[in-house]
Steps between C-alpha positions, in 0.01 A plus 500: 500500500612858440518587881738212573251255675454159364147432383507157673512668841149634466206274560271494205133543537297192404264719305627644169502875496245514215251330711528749794186694559490846633367518866247640550364386165191717483700836403672318221173340366273800507695670212389240241123579515580861490706465185244281335218735590681784329588287199159343448332827361780525264480145373113534463524823313772374281314182419189705409695719275652197332152341459360832358797499253395157375696259724347173595301561803588177681866534433517862607293444815743233642721758648236681716369150610863413620546822679165466654572154620840603633343781679243289665764237605744757629209680697410165669868450586515847650184454700626159626846632610341802662260286700790273598703789644212704636520355849849621548429848370185527729756515786607840385217639296145542594257237377267752340779626279591148384133404449453813280787380279384137491143608396634706196750217407218235511277716282797540262538124494137449427486755220817372351363141494170635346685698230714188411177293455326775292819535292474129408163569350681750270608204299145433381388649174218739439315705749610297810864547401469865444307565815747285706796694353311838572443383860868402533584851419301639773614233745870566408457877583315414817791272603759777438297721738469225761879422484564857589268473809651175606847634457426812688348316790796263506730800488314655784559181712864509435591875513226639725438220746843332494394150374863420406608543849335156566813359330771701669670459840327803659139582428276794572154387597182691395501661839847636437684272744834344396517130552777238444430214260696236324658573175325389189782288385726304750868564452670192395852439632760382238722251658865535381781260575746621758 
């Protein structure tokens, strides 16, 4: 190694580095539905433009369906990871603030699943396909607005109420008291030969 240590003196982790997941997982996962919610209106409008210019409707509509499905799946993952970590965050943030965020996130998940289903009907021909594609436009724009609301309420939890402090060594409770707590990740000792 460049610093003079032999790589054999370090214990290797049994888990490959590419399998390591961030902890807490929720803050990393929530960015996927936000990105897909902002991309979906662009994909929908682009597909409609291509269809209007003479492209095959089914072929052009595949991209909005894929984006809507990815949005619904990533929204589900965000809700699941948030729910799994809410108990720890409730130790430092009021339950009301967390529930407000959860309600908006669950509404976002429901709408994203609904839009994904409606988008599938956009593959149909005739009036049904056109109506479904039009409804998908409305749903995609609604989801972009809901993504902003969910993101804002999540940001409030972190920056206003100190939710991230649930994963640090010292926390400030909702009443303003400072409390000691365990660190999020235990420090691992690397054994070296003597």
